[in-house]
C-alpha positions as CSV (number, residue, x, y, z in Angstrom):
1,M,10.1,-39.4,-17.5
2,S,12.2,-41.7,-15.4
3,R,15.4,-40.3,-17.4
4,L,14.3,-36.7,-16.8
5,V,13.9,-37.1,-13.1
6,H,17.4,-38.7,-13.0
7,Y,18.8,-35.8,-14.8
8,L,17.1,-33.3,-12.8
9,L,18.5,-34.9,-9.6
10,L,22.1,-34.9,-10.9
11,A,21.5,-31.1,-11.6
12,M,20.2,-30.5,-7.9
13,L,22.7,-32.4,-6.6
14,A,25.5,-30.5,-8.6
15,I,23.8,-27.1,-7.5
16,T,23.6,-28.1,-3.5
17,C,27.6,-28.9,-3.4
18,S,28.0,-25.8,-1.8
19,C,27.9,-25.9,2.4
20,G,27.3,-22.6,4.8
21,N,29.5,-19.8,4.7
22,G,30.7,-20.6,8.5
23,N,29.2,-17.1,9.7
24,E,26.9,-16.9,12.6
25,Q,23.7,-19.0,12.5
26,Q,20.7,-17.6,12.0
27,V,17.5,-18.9,13.6
28,A,14.5,-19.8,11.3
29,D,11.2,-20.6,12.5
30,P,11.0,-24.7,12.3
31,D,7.1,-24.3,12.0
32,D,7.9,-22.1,8.8
33,A,10.6,-24.2,7.1
34,V,7.9,-27.2,7.5
35,A,5.3,-25.4,6.0
36,R,7.7,-24.1,3.3
37,G,8.3,-28.0,2.3
38,H,4.9,-28.8,2.4
39,E,4.4,-26.2,-0.1
40,A,6.9,-27.1,-2.1
41,A,6.2,-30.6,-2.5
42,W,2.4,-29.4,-3.4
43,M,4.2,-27.3,-6.0
44,V,6.2,-30.1,-7.6
45,S,3.2,-32.7,-7.2
46,H,0.8,-30.2,-9.2
47,A,3.2,-29.5,-11.9
48,D,2.1,-30.4,-15.2
49,H,4.4,-33.9,-15.5
50,N,4.3,-34.1,-19.5
51,D,5.7,-30.4,-19.3
52,T,9.2,-30.9,-18.2
53,I,10.2,-27.4,-17.8
54,A,7.3,-26.8,-15.4
55,L,8.2,-29.8,-13.5
56,Q,12.0,-28.8,-13.5
57,R,11.1,-25.2,-12.4
58,A,9.0,-26.6,-9.5
59,I,12.1,-29.0,-8.4
60,L,14.5,-26.3,-8.6
61,D,12.8,-23.7,-6.8
62,A,12.1,-26.1,-3.9
63,R,15.8,-26.8,-4.3
64,A,16.4,-23.0,-4.0
65,I,14.5,-23.0,-0.8
66,H,16.6,-25.6,1.1
67,D,19.5,-23.9,-0.6
68,E,18.5,-20.7,0.8
69,Y,18.4,-22.0,4.4
70,V,22.2,-23.8,3.6
71,L,23.8,-20.6,2.7
72,T,22.6,-18.5,5.6
73,G,23.7,-21.2,7.8
74,Q,20.6,-22.7,8.9
75,D,21.1,-26.1,9.0
76,D,18.4,-27.1,10.8
77,A,15.8,-25.3,9.0
78,A,17.1,-27.0,5.9
79,K,16.9,-30.2,7.5
80,D,13.2,-29.5,8.4
81,F,12.2,-28.6,5.1
82,E,13.6,-31.3,3.4
83,Q,12.3,-33.6,5.5
84,A,8.5,-32.0,5.2
85,F,9.2,-32.1,1.1
86,I,9.9,-35.3,1.2
87,D,7.2,-36.8,3.4
88,S,4.5,-34.3,1.8
89,L,5.9,-35.3,-2.0
90,R,5.4,-39.4,-0.7
91,R,1.9,-38.7,0.4
92,V,0.6,-36.3,-2.1
93,D,2.3,-38.2,-5.2
94,P,3.8,-41.3,-4.2
95,Q,4.7,-42.3,-8.1
96,L,6.6,-39.2,-8.5
97,A,8.4,-39.5,-5.2
98,Q,9.4,-42.9,-5.9
99,E,11.0,-42.0,-8.9
100,I,13.1,-39.3,-7.6
101,F,13.9,-40.5,-4.1
102,D,13.9,-44.4,-4.7
103,N,16.0,-44.5,-8.0
104,H,18.9,-42.8,-7.5
């Protein structure tokens, strides 16, 4: 599974190489971004870790939420989402969080 997580992270990094488009920054509710980060972490932690497609889908869904904020110029919301996601995943599934965040 460690190799799979490594490849998923590489795919996620490749997908997120895009930056905001420089248009007016939209303002997102910080509480909404944090709540979405917590929910995304819960979804990843509850995906069947033996079902690589389910785990990959949950991770990509989380990345899509983050990218939605970035692509609409909501950089603060993207940071809030990402921090909430990382903190929540470390809390609800420390082993998976360690594989994802500490091995790259």
